[in-house]
C-alpha positions, -999 to +999 in steps of 0.1 A: -024+097+057-028+067+033-052+056+001-056+029-023-044+027-058-051+006-088-021-013-100+000-035-111+006-067-094+041-077-081+036-105-103+025-085-137-004-107-136-036-084-129-046-061-111-046-051-070-047-026-050-017-009-038-012+010-004+000+045-015+021+069+018+006+102+000+042+114-002+054+088-016+058+078-058+052+043-048+030+018-032+046+004+002+057-024-022+078-006-046+062-007-069+058+031-089+026+046-094+015+041-123-010+066-143-049+061-132-065+031-149-098+019-141-101+011-111-117-024-120-106-055-090-114-069-056-079-075-050-052-062-026-015-064-034-002-085+000+025-070+003+023-039+003-011-050+036+016-064+054+036-035+057+002-011+062-002-033+093+034-029+105+034+007+098-006+008+115+008-014+148+039+010+152+069+003+170+072-021+194+059-011+233+047+022+224+017+046+226+000+070+210+012+094+229+046+082+221+057+071+255 
């Protein structure tokens, strides 16, 4: 399961939404989780979103049943 959390952008300029796996202490782009902040942003972390997209695609040629 994945969730979205607001954190500092990879560039260090402003806040963005990051993707975080529920069992991890860092975002998919490798940023450490920070204490909760006010989630006032429309921006998303592009490295996190690209990683999440690849995770949702799964391995090439596989199916949901794992065959």
